[in-house]
N, C-alpha and C positions, 0 to 999 in steps of 0.2 A: 957185486953188483945187486944181489937180492937184499943185502943189508941196506944199501943205499935206498932202494924202493920201499923198504919197511920203514926206515926214517922218514922219507917224504911222505908216505901215507900216514905216518903218526903225527908229523908236523901239521898236514892239512886237517886232520882229524882234531886235533887240539885248538887250532885257529878258529875252526868252525863251532866248536863248542862255546866259544866266547860269544858268538852271535846268536845263541840259541834262543835268547829271550827277546831279540828285535823283531818287530812286525813290520810288514811292508804294507800294511793297511791301517787306515785310520780307526780310531776308537769311537768316533762319533757315528751313532747308528744312521743307516742309510736314508731313513725317513726323516731325519733331523738335519739334513745336509743343505737346507736352503735358508738363506739369510736377507734380512731387510735392515738397512741403516738409514734412517731419517737424518736430516741435517741436525747436528748438535746446537742446542741452545747456546749462544754464546753472552756470557755475563762479563767477559773481559773488555778491556780497552782496544784491543787488537782487532781492527775491522776484519770481518769475515773468517774468523779462526774456526767457528764452528763449522763453516761451509768446508774449509780446508781439511780439517780432522776428519769429518765424515767421508770425504771423497777418498782421503788417505786410508782410512779403515776398509773402505770398498775394494781399494787397489790392493790392498795386503791380502784380504780374503781371496781375490782373484789370482794373485801370485802364489799364494800358498796352496790352492788349488782343492781343499777338501770340500769347501762350502762353495754353492753356486748362488749367485745374486738372484734375488726374487723380488715380487712385489708385495706390499703389506698383506694383501688378502691370501697370498699362496705361500709365505714363508713359515719355515718351522721356528726360526730364531729371530728375535728384533733385538737390536742393539740400540738403546736410548742413551743419549750423553748430554752433559752440560759442561761447557768450559766456565769453569768457577772463577779462576784468577790466573794471571800471569805475572812474572816477576823478571826484573832485569837487574843484573849486578855486575859490577867491574871486576874481571878476573885479576888482571895485572894493576897493581894499584900505584906504581911509581913510574914516572917519567922525569926524572931529575934533571936529565941533560937537556930536555927540550928538543930532542931531536924529532925527526918525523916518524918515530915508532908508533905504530897503531895500536889501539886500545882494544883489547879482547873483551867481550861482553858475554855472560851467561844468560841466556833466555830460558825461562822455565814456564810450563803452564800446567795448571791442575785440572783434571777432568773427572767428573763424578759419572759413572756409567752404570747402567742396569742391562741385564740379559733377560728377556722374557720368551718363555716357550709358548709360541702363539698356538700351538695345538691344544695344550691343557690351560692356557691363561696363567700359568704359574710364574713368579718372578724367581729365576734360577739364581740370579746374582743381583743384590739389591744395593745400589750407590757404592760401588766399589770405587776408591780413589786411585787414579793413575797420575803420575807425574812424568811429563815429557821434558827433555832437556837438550839444549843444542848450545853453540857458541857462534858468535860472529865477530868481525873486526870492524872498527868505525867508531866515529864520534858526532859525525853530522847527520843530521835527519834520522833520529834514532826510530821514529815510526816507520819510515819506508824500510830501513834496516830489519826491524823485527817482522814487518810484513814479509819480506824477502827470505827471512829465516824460518818463517812459519811452516814452510813445506817440511824441512828437516825435524822440526818440532813435532809435527803432525805424524811424520814416520815412526818416530820413537814411541809415542801413545799407541798409534795403531798396531805396531808389532807387539806391544804388551797385551792389548785387548784380544787381537787374534790367537796369540799363545793361550791365553784363559779360555777363550771359546773352545780350542781344540782340546783342552783339558776338563771340560765341564763333566760332572758326574750325571748322567742321564739316567732317568728311571725306566 
């Protein structure tokens, strides 16, 4: 019986050693945990995509929980962005038998984003490119389909931006 207890204790000790480098707290300093995200400028053809991406970035910050949403005057970090372009491509290229097969399309958007330390005025990240991707099915009214898919596209961009904000090197 003592042998089993020793083996159990050694197993627990060995498993916990693998978690020794994991931290339960964020690396972001406490005084830098407020963020403001203005509406992204939209230079694309997709209506209101700048609004959708900025709103999704705010939601992603809220979901992740490290940063608190703040006003421009009281924030430590401001995320500024421009939606510079969008693209639409057909994924499946053949429909030889002319059945009712739906056409899959890949929808992409490129955003250029800067992170500004509002306390010091320094630009921490300057014009980093992010590319969001999603797919949708359909062939009729592509503008409406793109607009409907823009939320998923914004989620992809937002997750990348928040990940980068969490990994910033603060001075």
